C-alpha positions as CSV (number, residue, x, y, z in Angstrom):
1,M,-5.6,-179.0,-3.6
2,H,-2.5,-179.0,-1.4
3,C,-0.1,-178.3,-4.2
4,E,0.8,-174.7,-4.6
5,C,-0.1,-174.6,-8.2
6,R,-0.8,-171.2,-9.8
7,V,-3.2,-170.8,-12.6
8,S,-1.5,-168.7,-15.2
9,Y,-3.4,-165.8,-16.5
10,L,-2.7,-165.4,-20.2
11,A,-2.6,-162.3,-22.2
12,T,-4.6,-161.8,-25.4
13,S,-3.6,-162.3,-28.9
14,F,-2.7,-159.7,-31.5
15,E,-6.4,-159.0,-32.1
16,G,-6.1,-156.5,-29.3
17,F,-8.2,-158.2,-26.6
18,Q,-7.0,-157.1,-23.1
19,Y,-7.6,-158.8,-19.8
20,S,-7.1,-157.8,-16.2
21,P,-5.5,-160.0,-13.6
22,L,-7.1,-160.8,-10.3
23,G,-7.6,-157.8,-8.0
24,V,-8.1,-155.2,-10.8
25,G,-11.8,-155.6,-10.9
26,G,-12.1,-155.4,-14.7
27,N,-10.4,-152.1,-15.1
28,M,-9.6,-152.0,-18.9
29,D,-7.5,-148.9,-18.4
30,K,-5.0,-150.7,-16.3
31,F,-1.5,-150.7,-18.0
32,I,-0.3,-154.1,-19.1
33,V,3.3,-154.5,-20.2
34,S,3.9,-155.5,-23.8
35,A,5.4,-158.9,-22.9
36,R,1.9,-159.9,-21.4
37,K,-0.3,-157.9,-23.6
38,Y,1.2,-159.3,-26.8
39,R,1.9,-162.8,-25.6
40,P,1.2,-165.2,-28.6
41,Q,-2.1,-167.1,-28.4
42,T,-1.6,-169.5,-31.3
43,F,1.4,-171.4,-32.7
44,D,1.5,-169.2,-35.8
45,T,2.1,-166.1,-33.7
46,V,5.1,-167.5,-31.8
47,V,8.3,-165.7,-33.0
48,G,11.4,-167.5,-34.1
49,Q,10.5,-171.1,-33.0
50,S,9.0,-172.5,-36.2
51,H,10.9,-175.8,-35.8
52,I,9.0,-176.4,-32.6
53,T,5.6,-175.1,-33.4
54,T,5.4,-177.1,-36.6
55,T,6.3,-180.3,-34.8
56,L,3.6,-179.6,-32.1
57,K,0.9,-178.8,-34.6
58,N,1.6,-182.0,-36.6
59,A,1.6,-184.1,-33.4
60,I,-1.9,-182.6,-32.4
61,K,-3.2,-183.0,-35.9
62,H,-2.2,-186.7,-36.2
63,Q,-3.0,-187.4,-32.5
64,Q,0.5,-188.5,-31.6
65,L,1.0,-186.5,-28.5
66,A,3.6,-187.6,-26.0
67,H,2.7,-187.8,-22.3
68,A,5.7,-185.7,-21.2
69,F,7.6,-182.8,-22.9
70,L,10.7,-180.9,-21.9
71,F,11.1,-177.4,-23.2
72,C,14.6,-176.1,-22.7
73,G,16.4,-173.0,-24.0
74,P,17.4,-169.4,-23.1
75,R,15.2,-167.1,-21.1
76,G,12.4,-165.2,-22.8
77,V,12.2,-167.2,-26.0
78,G,8.7,-168.7,-25.6
79,K,9.0,-171.9,-23.6
80,T,6.1,-171.2,-21.2
81,T,4.1,-169.5,-24.0
82,C,4.3,-172.7,-26.1
83,A,3.3,-174.8,-23.1
84,R,0.2,-172.7,-22.6
85,I,-0.7,-172.7,-26.3
86,L,-0.3,-176.5,-26.4
87,A,-2.5,-176.9,-23.3
88,K,-5.2,-174.7,-24.8
89,T,-5.1,-176.3,-28.3
90,I,-5.4,-180.0,-27.2
91,N,-8.5,-179.2,-25.2
92,C,-10.1,-177.0,-27.9
93,E,-13.5,-178.2,-29.0
94,K,-13.1,-177.0,-32.6
95,Q,-9.5,-177.4,-33.7
96,T,-8.6,-176.1,-37.1
97,K,-7.2,-178.2,-39.8
98,D,-3.7,-176.9,-39.2
99,G,-3.8,-178.0,-35.5
100,E,-4.5,-174.6,-34.1
101,A,-7.0,-173.6,-31.4
102,C,-10.2,-171.9,-32.6
103,D,-10.0,-169.4,-29.7
104,K,-13.8,-169.1,-29.7
105,C,-15.1,-172.2,-28.0
106,Q,-16.0,-172.4,-24.3
107,S,-12.7,-174.2,-23.5
108,C,-10.6,-171.6,-25.2
109,T,-12.6,-168.7,-23.7
110,S,-12.2,-170.1,-20.2
111,F,-8.5,-170.7,-20.8
112,N,-8.0,-167.1,-22.0
113,D,-9.9,-165.8,-19.0
114,G,-7.7,-167.9,-16.6
115,A,-10.6,-170.0,-15.5
116,S,-9.6,-173.4,-17.0
117,M,-9.7,-176.3,-14.5
118,N,-7.6,-178.5,-16.7
119,Y,-4.4,-176.3,-16.7
120,F,-2.1,-176.3,-13.7
121,E,1.2,-174.4,-13.5
122,L,3.7,-175.1,-10.8
123,D,6.7,-172.9,-10.0
124,G,9.6,-175.4,-9.5
125,A,11.7,-172.8,-7.7
126,S,9.4,-172.3,-4.8
127,N,7.8,-175.8,-4.8
128,N,10.8,-178.0,-5.0
129,S,10.3,-180.4,-2.1
130,V,9.1,-184.0,-2.0
131,D,5.8,-183.0,-0.4
132,N,4.9,-180.6,-3.2
133,I,5.5,-183.3,-5.9
134,R,3.5,-185.9,-3.9
135,D,0.6,-183.5,-3.7
136,L,0.8,-183.0,-7.5
137,V,0.9,-186.8,-8.0
138,D,-2.2,-187.2,-5.9
139,Q,-4.1,-184.7,-8.0
140,V,-3.2,-186.5,-11.2
141,R,-5.5,-189.4,-10.3
142,F,-8.6,-187.3,-10.7
143,V,-10.2,-187.4,-14.2
144,P,-10.9,-184.0,-15.9
145,Q,-14.5,-182.8,-15.5
146,T,-14.5,-181.1,-18.9
147,G,-12.1,-181.5,-21.8
148,K,-9.8,-184.3,-22.8
149,Y,-6.6,-183.6,-21.0
150,K,-5.3,-182.2,-17.8
151,V,-2.0,-180.4,-18.4
152,Y,0.6,-179.9,-15.7
153,V,3.3,-177.3,-16.4
154,I,6.4,-177.3,-14.1
155,D,8.4,-174.1,-14.7
156,E,12.1,-174.0,-13.7
157,V,12.0,-177.7,-13.2
158,H,15.8,-177.8,-12.7
159,M,15.2,-176.3,-9.2
160,L,13.6,-179.5,-7.9
161,S,15.6,-181.5,-5.4
162,S,16.9,-184.9,-6.2
163,S,14.4,-186.6,-3.9
164,A,11.6,-184.6,-5.6
165,F,12.8,-185.8,-9.0
166,N,12.8,-189.4,-7.8
167,A,9.3,-189.1,-6.4
168,F,8.2,-187.9,-9.8
169,L,9.8,-190.6,-11.9
170,K,7.1,-193.3,-11.8
171,T,4.2,-190.9,-12.5
172,L,6.2,-189.2,-15.3
173,E,6.9,-192.6,-17.0
174,E,3.4,-194.0,-16.8
175,P,0.8,-191.2,-16.2
176,P,-2.9,-191.7,-16.8
177,P,-4.0,-191.3,-20.5
178,Y,-5.6,-187.9,-19.8
179,A,-2.5,-186.4,-18.0
180,I,0.2,-184.5,-19.9
181,F,3.3,-183.0,-18.2
182,I,5.3,-180.1,-19.7
183,L,8.6,-179.3,-18.0
184,A,10.3,-176.0,-18.8
185,T,13.9,-175.1,-17.9
186,T,16.8,-172.9,-18.8
187,E,19.4,-175.3,-17.5
188,K,18.9,-178.8,-19.0
189,H,22.3,-180.1,-17.7
190,K,21.0,-179.9,-14.1
191,I,18.1,-182.4,-14.8
192,L,18.6,-186.0,-14.0
193,P,19.1,-188.3,-17.0
194,T,16.3,-190.5,-15.8
195,I,13.9,-187.5,-16.2
196,L,15.4,-186.7,-19.6
197,S,14.9,-190.2,-20.9
198,R,11.1,-190.0,-20.1
199,C,10.4,-186.8,-22.0
200,Q,10.3,-185.5,-25.6
201,I,12.9,-182.8,-25.6
202,F,12.4,-179.6,-27.5
203,D,15.4,-177.2,-27.7
204,F,14.4,-173.5,-28.1
205,K,16.9,-171.2,-29.8
206,R,17.6,-167.6,-29.4
207,I,15.4,-165.3,-31.5
208,T,17.3,-163.6,-34.3
209,T,17.8,-159.9,-34.5
210,N,15.7,-159.6,-37.7
211,D,12.8,-161.5,-36.2
212,T,12.9,-159.4,-33.1
213,V,12.9,-156.1,-35.1
214,H,10.0,-157.3,-37.3
215,H,8.0,-158.2,-34.2
216,L,8.8,-154.8,-32.5
217,E,7.7,-153.0,-35.7
218,E,4.3,-154.8,-35.6
219,I,3.8,-153.8,-31.9
220,C,4.9,-150.2,-32.6
221,S,2.5,-150.0,-35.5
222,K,-0.5,-151.2,-33.3
223,E,0.4,-148.9,-30.4
224,E,1.0,-146.0,-32.8
225,I,4.5,-145.4,-31.6
226,K,6.8,-143.3,-33.8
227,T,10.1,-145.1,-34.2
228,D,12.9,-145.7,-36.7
229,K,14.5,-149.1,-37.6
230,A,17.9,-148.2,-36.3
231,S,16.6,-147.8,-32.7
232,L,14.7,-151.1,-33.0
233,Q,17.9,-152.8,-34.2
234,V,19.8,-151.5,-31.1
235,I,17.0,-152.8,-28.8
236,A,17.2,-156.2,-30.5
237,Q,20.9,-156.4,-30.2
238,K,20.7,-155.4,-26.5
239,S,18.1,-158.1,-25.8
240,E,20.5,-160.8,-27.1
241,G,17.8,-163.0,-28.5
242,C,15.3,-162.7,-25.6
243,M,12.0,-161.3,-26.8
244,R,10.8,-160.6,-23.3
245,D,13.8,-158.4,-22.6
246,A,13.3,-156.6,-26.0
247,L,9.6,-155.8,-25.1
248,S,10.6,-154.6,-21.6
249,I,13.3,-152.3,-23.1
250,L,10.7,-151.0,-25.6
251,D,8.2,-150.2,-22.8
252,K,10.9,-148.4,-20.8
253,I,12.1,-146.3,-23.6
254,V,8.6,-145.4,-24.8
255,S,7.9,-144.2,-21.2
256,F,11.1,-142.2,-21.2
257,T,10.6,-140.5,-24.6
258,N,6.8,-140.0,-24.3
259,G,5.9,-142.4,-27.1
260,E,8.6,-141.5,-29.7
261,L,11.7,-143.6,-30.3
262,N,14.8,-142.4,-32.1
263,Y,18.4,-143.6,-32.4
264,A,20.0,-141.0,-30.2
265,T,17.6,-141.3,-27.2
266,T,17.8,-145.1,-27.5
267,L,21.6,-145.1,-27.2
268,E,21.4,-142.6,-24.3
269,H,18.8,-144.6,-22.4
270,L,20.6,-148.0,-22.9
271,N,24.0,-146.5,-22.0
272,I,25.5,-147.7,-25.3
273,L,28.3,-145.9,-27.2
274,D,27.6,-144.9,-30.7
275,A,29.7,-146.8,-33.3
276,D,30.8,-143.4,-34.6
277,C,33.0,-143.0,-31.4
278,Y,34.8,-146.2,-32.3
279,F,35.3,-145.1,-35.9
280,K,36.9,-141.9,-34.6
281,L,39.2,-143.9,-32.3
282,L,40.2,-146.1,-35.2
283,E,41.0,-143.1,-37.3
284,C,43.3,-141.7,-34.6
285,M,44.9,-145.2,-34.3
286,Q,45.6,-145.3,-38.1
287,Q,47.1,-141.8,-38.1
288,Q,49.1,-142.4,-34.9
289,D,47.3,-139.4,-33.4
290,L,47.7,-140.1,-29.7
291,S,46.5,-136.7,-28.5
292,G,43.3,-137.1,-30.5
293,A,42.7,-140.6,-29.1
294,M,43.2,-139.3,-25.6
295,L,40.8,-136.4,-26.1
296,Q,38.2,-138.8,-27.6
297,Y,38.4,-141.1,-24.6
298,D,38.2,-138.1,-22.2
299,D,35.0,-137.0,-24.0
300,I,33.6,-140.6,-23.6
301,N,34.6,-140.7,-19.9
302,R,32.9,-137.4,-19.2
303,K,29.6,-138.9,-20.5
304,G,29.8,-141.4,-17.7
305,F,30.9,-144.6,-19.6
306,E,33.1,-146.9,-17.7
307,G,36.5,-147.9,-19.1
308,D,35.7,-151.6,-19.3
309,L,32.6,-150.8,-21.3
310,V,34.7,-148.8,-23.8
311,I,37.3,-151.5,-24.1
312,N,34.6,-154.2,-24.6
313,G,32.8,-152.1,-27.2
314,F,36.1,-151.3,-29.1
315,A,37.0,-155.1,-29.1
316,E,33.6,-155.9,-30.6
317,F,34.1,-153.1,-33.1
318,M,37.4,-154.6,-34.1
319,R,35.8,-158.1,-34.4
320,N,33.2,-156.6,-36.8
321,L,35.9,-155.1,-38.9
322,L,37.7,-158.4,-39.1
323,V,34.5,-160.2,-40.1
324,C,33.9,-157.7,-42.9
325,K,37.3,-158.4,-44.4
326,D,35.6,-161.2,-46.3
327,E,32.3,-160.3,-48.0
328,K,31.0,-163.8,-47.5
329,A,31.3,-163.4,-43.7
330,A,29.6,-160.0,-43.7
331,V,26.3,-161.7,-43.0
332,L,27.6,-162.3,-39.5
333,L,27.7,-158.6,-38.9
334,E,25.0,-157.6,-36.4
335,V,25.0,-153.8,-36.5
336,V,22.7,-151.1,-37.4
337,E,21.9,-151.1,-41.1
338,S,23.1,-147.5,-41.6
339,F,26.6,-148.5,-40.4
340,K,27.0,-151.7,-42.5
341,E,28.4,-150.1,-45.6
342,R,30.8,-148.0,-43.4
343,Y,32.0,-151.1,-41.7
344,I,32.7,-152.9,-45.0
345,S,34.5,-149.9,-46.6
346,T,36.6,-149.3,-43.4
347,A,37.6,-152.9,-43.1
348,Q,39.3,-152.9,-46.5
349,K,41.6,-150.1,-45.3
350,V,42.9,-151.9,-42.2
351,S,45.3,-154.8,-42.4
352,P,44.4,-158.1,-40.7
353,A,47.6,-158.0,-38.7
354,V,46.6,-154.7,-37.1
355,L,43.1,-156.0,-36.3
356,I,44.3,-159.3,-34.7
357,S,47.0,-157.5,-32.7
358,A,44.5,-154.9,-31.5
359,L,42.1,-157.6,-30.4
360,N,44.9,-159.2,-28.4
361,I,45.7,-155.9,-26.7
362,L,42.1,-155.1,-25.9
363,N,41.4,-158.6,-24.6
364,E,44.4,-158.4,-22.3
365,T,43.3,-155.0,-21.1
366,E,39.8,-156.1,-20.3
367,L,41.0,-159.1,-18.4
368,N,43.3,-157.0,-16.2
369,Y,40.9,-154.1,-15.8
370,K,39.5,-155.2,-12.5
371,A,42.9,-155.6,-10.9
372,A,44.1,-152.2,-12.0
373,R,44.1,-149.5,-9.4
374,N,44.1,-146.5,-11.8
375,K,41.3,-147.6,-14.2
376,R,41.7,-144.6,-16.5
377,L,45.4,-144.9,-16.8
378,H,45.0,-148.6,-17.6
379,V,42.7,-147.8,-20.5
380,E,44.9,-145.0,-21.7
381,L,47.9,-147.3,-21.8
382,A,45.9,-149.6,-24.1
383,L,45.2,-146.6,-26.4
384,I,48.9,-145.7,-26.5
385,K,49.7,-149.3,-27.6
386,L,47.0,-149.2,-30.2
387,C,48.2,-145.8,-31.6
388,Y,51.7,-147.1,-32.2
389,L,50.7,-150.6,-33.2
390,Q,51.2,-150.0,-37.0
391,Q,54.7,-148.7,-36.3
392,A,55.7,-151.8,-34.3
393,L,54.3,-154.5,-36.5
394,Q,54.1,-155.4,-40.2
395,L,52.7,-158.4,-41.9
396,T,55.2,-160.5,-43.9
397,A,54.5,-163.5,-46.0
398,E,57.3,-166.1,-45.9
399,G,56.2,-168.8,-48.4
400,S,53.0,-170.2,-47.2
401,V,53.5,-169.1,-43.5
402,V,52.3,-165.7,-42.3
403,S,54.3,-164.2,-39.5
404,K,54.8,-160.9,-37.7
405,K,58.1,-159.2,-37.1
406,K,59.3,-156.0,-35.6
407,L,60.2,-153.0,-37.8
408,V,63.7,-151.8,-37.6
409,D,63.6,-148.9,-40.1
410,A,61.9,-146.5,-37.7
411,P,64.1,-144.7,-35.1
412,I,64.6,-146.6,-31.8
413,A,65.2,-144.8,-28.5
414,F,67.6,-147.3,-27.0
415,R,70.0,-150.0,-28.3
416,S,72.0,-152.6,-26.5
417,S,74.3,-155.5,-27.3
418,P,75.0,-158.6,-25.3
419,I,78.2,-158.8,-23.2
420,K,80.9,-160.5,-25.1
421,L,83.4,-163.1,-23.7
422,Y,86.9,-161.8,-23.3
423,T,89.2,-163.7,-25.6
424,G,92.5,-161.8,-25.3
425,P,94.0,-158.5,-26.2
426,H,93.7,-159.1,-30.0
427,T,89.9,-159.5,-29.9
428,P,87.9,-156.3,-29.9
429,A,85.8,-156.1,-26.8
430,L,83.7,-153.4,-25.2
431,Q,85.5,-152.1,-22.1
432,P,83.8,-150.3,-19.2
433,A,84.1,-146.5,-19.2
434,V,85.5,-145.7,-15.7
435,V,85.6,-148.0,-12.7
436,K,86.9,-146.8,-9.4
437,T,87.1,-148.8,-6.1
438,T,88.6,-147.4,-2.9
439,R,89.4,-149.1,0.3
440,Q,91.4,-147.7,3.2
441,S,93.5,-150.9,3.8
442,E,94.3,-151.5,0.1
443,A,95.7,-149.5,-2.8
444,K,93.4,-147.6,-5.1
445,L,92.7,-149.4,-8.4
446,I,92.0,-147.2,-11.4
447,I,91.0,-148.5,-14.8
448,E,90.9,-146.0,-17.6
449,T,89.7,-146.8,-21.1
450,S,88.8,-144.8,-24.1
451,S,85.1,-144.4,-24.8
452,T,84.8,-145.0,-28.6
453,P,81.3,-144.2,-30.0
454,A,79.4,-147.0,-31.7
455,V,79.0,-147.1,-35.5
456,V,75.7,-148.2,-37.0
457,K,75.6,-150.1,-40.3
458,E,73.1,-149.5,-43.0
459,D,70.9,-152.3,-41.6
460,N,70.8,-150.4,-38.3
461,S,72.7,-153.1,-36.4
462,P,75.2,-151.6,-33.9
463,V,78.9,-152.3,-34.3
464,Y,81.3,-151.2,-31.6
465,Q,84.8,-150.2,-32.4
466,P,87.6,-151.9,-30.5
467,A,88.6,-150.1,-27.3
468,R,92.1,-149.3,-26.2
469,Q,94.0,-151.8,-24.0
470,A,93.1,-151.0,-20.4
471,E,95.8,-149.3,-18.5
472,T,96.1,-150.6,-14.9
473,K,97.9,-148.7,-12.2
474,T,98.2,-149.0,-8.5
475,E,99.7,-146.6,-6.0
476,T,102.1,-149.3,-4.7
477,G,103.4,-150.2,-8.2
478,K,102.3,-153.8,-8.0
479,I,100.4,-155.6,-10.8
480,S,96.6,-155.7,-10.3
481,A,94.5,-158.8,-9.8
482,L,92.8,-158.2,-13.2
483,D,96.1,-158.3,-15.0
484,K,97.1,-161.4,-13.2
485,I,94.0,-163.2,-14.4
486,R,94.5,-162.0,-18.0
487,K,98.1,-163.0,-18.1
488,Q,97.4,-166.4,-16.6
489,Y,94.6,-167.0,-19.2
490,Q,96.9,-165.9,-22.1
491,T,99.8,-168.0,-20.8
492,N,97.6,-171.1,-20.5
493,G,96.3,-170.7,-24.0
494,N,99.7,-170.1,-25.6
495,N,101.5,-172.9,-23.8
496,G,98.9,-175.4,-24.9
497,N,97.9,-176.5,-21.4
498,I,94.3,-176.7,-22.5
499,A,94.0,-180.0,-24.4
500,V,92.6,-179.9,-28.0
501,N,89.4,-182.0,-28.3
502,Q,89.7,-184.8,-30.8
503,S,86.8,-185.5,-33.2
504,L,84.7,-188.6,-32.3
505,Q,85.3,-191.6,-34.5
506,I,83.2,-194.8,-34.4
507,D,86.2,-197.2,-34.4
508,E,87.9,-195.4,-31.5
509,L,84.5,-195.2,-29.7
510,Q,83.9,-198.9,-30.1
511,K,87.3,-199.7,-28.9
512,A,86.9,-197.5,-25.8
513,W,83.5,-199.0,-25.2
514,E,85.0,-202.6,-25.3
515,G,87.6,-201.4,-22.8
516,Y,85.0,-200.3,-20.4
517,I,83.1,-203.6,-20.8
518,Q,86.3,-205.5,-19.9
519,K,86.6,-203.3,-16.8
520,L,83.0,-204.2,-15.8
521,K,83.8,-207.9,-16.3
522,D,86.8,-207.7,-14.0
523,S,84.6,-206.2,-11.3
524,K,81.8,-208.8,-12.0
525,N,79.3,-206.0,-12.7
526,P,75.8,-207.3,-13.8
527,A,75.6,-204.4,-16.3
528,V,77.9,-206.3,-18.7
529,P,75.2,-207.8,-20.9
530,S,73.5,-204.4,-21.3
531,F,76.7,-202.8,-22.5
532,Q,77.4,-205.7,-24.9
533,L,73.9,-205.4,-26.4
534,A,74.0,-201.7,-26.9
535,I,74.5,-200.2,-30.4
536,L,76.7,-197.1,-30.7
537,R,75.9,-194.3,-33.2
538,V,78.0,-191.2,-33.6
539,K,75.9,-188.0,-34.0
540,D,78.6,-185.4,-34.4
541,D,82.2,-184.7,-33.3
542,N,81.3,-184.6,-29.6
543,C,78.1,-186.6,-29.2
544,F,77.0,-190.2,-29.7
545,E,74.0,-192.4,-28.9
546,A,73.8,-195.8,-27.1
547,V,70.8,-197.7,-28.4
548,T,69.2,-200.3,-26.1
549,G,66.4,-202.7,-26.5
550,N,64.4,-202.1,-23.3
551,N,64.2,-199.9,-20.2
552,I,66.1,-202.4,-18.1
553,E,69.2,-202.2,-20.3
554,K,68.9,-198.4,-20.3
555,Q,68.9,-198.3,-16.5
556,F,72.0,-200.5,-16.2
557,I,73.9,-198.1,-18.5
558,E,72.5,-195.0,-16.8
559,Q,73.8,-196.3,-13.4
560,E,77.4,-196.2,-14.8
561,R,77.0,-192.7,-16.4
562,N,79.5,-190.8,-14.2
563,K,82.2,-193.5,-14.3
564,L,81.6,-194.0,-18.1
565,F,82.0,-190.3,-18.8
566,A,85.3,-190.1,-17.0
567,Y,86.6,-193.2,-18.7
568,L,85.5,-192.2,-22.3
569,Q,86.7,-188.6,-22.0
570,E,90.1,-189.8,-21.0
571,A,90.3,-192.6,-23.5
572,L,89.0,-190.5,-26.4
573,K,90.8,-187.3,-25.4
574,N,87.6,-185.3,-25.7
575,K,86.4,-183.1,-22.7
576,L,83.2,-182.1,-24.6
577,L,82.0,-185.6,-25.0
578,Q,78.3,-186.3,-24.5
579,Y,76.1,-189.2,-25.0
580,N,72.4,-190.2,-24.7
581,V,70.9,-193.6,-24.0
582,I,67.7,-194.3,-26.1
583,I,65.4,-197.3,-26.5
584,E,64.6,-199.0,-29.8
585,E,62.7,-202.2,-29.3
586,K,63.0,-203.5,-32.9
587,T,66.6,-203.4,-33.9
588,D,67.9,-206.0,-36.3
589,D,71.6,-205.1,-36.0
590,R,71.8,-205.8,-32.2
591,P,74.7,-208.1,-31.3
592,Q,73.8,-211.6,-30.2
593,V,74.9,-212.2,-26.6
594,E,74.6,-215.4,-24.7
595,V,72.3,-214.7,-21.8
596,P,72.4,-217.1,-18.8
597,L,69.4,-219.3,-18.3
598,S,67.0,-218.8,-15.5
599,S,66.1,-221.5,-13.0
600,K,63.0,-222.5,-14.8
601,E,64.7,-222.6,-18.1
602,Q,67.4,-224.8,-16.7
603,F,64.9,-227.3,-15.3
604,L,63.0,-227.4,-18.6
605,K,66.2,-228.0,-20.5
606,M,67.2,-230.8,-18.1
607,A,63.7,-232.4,-18.3
608,E,64.0,-232.3,-22.1
609,Q,67.3,-234.1,-22.0
610,Y,66.4,-236.5,-19.1
611,P,62.6,-237.2,-19.2
612,L,62.9,-239.3,-16.0
613,I,63.5,-236.1,-14.0
614,K,60.1,-234.7,-15.0
615,E,58.5,-238.1,-14.3
616,M,60.0,-238.2,-10.8
617,K,58.7,-234.7,-10.1
618,D,55.2,-235.6,-11.2
619,R,55.1,-238.9,-9.2
620,L,56.4,-237.3,-6.0
621,R,54.1,-234.2,-6.6
622,L,57.0,-231.8,-6.1
623,E,56.6,-228.1,-6.4
624,L,59.7,-226.4,-7.6
625,D,60.6,-222.9,-6.4
626,Y,61.9,-221.2,-9.6
């Protein structure tokens, strides 16, 4: 066989039978990792995939097997295991009534020993070329010597090249009746749609924490390993739904602890912070104990935990507290059983506003952690914000809307007020304290003012007392430039040189608008119809709208914007005048304006009035250029 197929050597079932791979020579004392030693051998022993195993058993029992399967899902959840069980079961000589393999016949025995000639497993990552697939297709033509089916398993099938996929299409669609293909992948989106349409797709899901813990307890019981449930729950959470990872972690910790698992050693070996550390940080945060939080983080840092790990763990801790606010959502809490009640009781003492704001701070800190030069200072700044978070925020309910606002009752270190516009000597204004400018070629300008302390009202809003009139002196006795500007401003205001804006009235606006239209008519401007069709609406004392029927009319009016502004401001005596041009297609109150006919409309009207014109055009076969 030219195809680089590898015959998979299966582990034994839960009955305790052990095997040795090639090269061991039958040494039963050879250590076998738990992921291989306790690999499921029947559908019933597969953990957490009952929706798939039930379907496969029913298909075998009713002899409704498809010719191609696609097993997809996360790593370590049983895709290859189910493929091997399916291959063994369909060739079993004495299947049970439930569609399971007997595990005793010659076919099952040879399969368990890795000597089955009807099972071929191909690694798609290392055999992804067209030649490999062609060799596989050539081998499919041979009828099995024993058994009913030849099963071909292609693991990591998404690694095949596009040309290899195309070479595999025809065989996958119409294989011989004795050939069954099982494709396994963790990335279904990378597989061609033509492949997907030829397979029965089975989606494997992540194994739940409870199922993982239950399976680990069975293995620990068979291996006589002393353990507690809390440590197994930590392992299950660390594996993130991958049974193979969970078993690998279990083997590693058992070797580390000489066959005894406990909660403390598990946390130490997996480099996980105990939830008790986060409860202490939360207590410091509630009491605004910044020094305590700093000392707690220093203790965590001395143990070798990186800052991003602390921030990520604290964010997950806050998420768990937010979930526990509602008892219905407490089922989503994936923590050690001994901490569940503590989470629920603590969550009732913390407001949702604090939790949500803390999550925002922690999320922003984690995103910017890599860019920070001083990692420790970056984390400590986040702790400072968290410790004073309750002082900065409070949750207020305004009707049905929930919003956050800053507290003003607490002391604030610095206050400021915006710069106010100078409106004359009678209006209180905040004057600069002392300003001195000196130049050799000019007189020295000195502005002296009184510094009056600010007065704070009961609502903590600052109110400044009016300062004294600035005294301006120059060594030459001349008036300063600042006084010249002030006097000119006051004189202009008192003499009435600044025109008073008149309120906008629709009658006066319409009259001024008609005046501008007449001006356009005199200059034979094509925008006249657009101005005549526009509808005017007064919005306030200084603003109005011009309503047009389409974009063309709007463009004609917009082209006259500058000239129209100048004309209307002068005609209406309003320097603050503003207007907007809007489009409303369906407007019943638009004025009717006679629009000149186009060339085509003129011809049609003439032909309607004088039919001989149209008859002459048709007879002479004229083509008119409209």
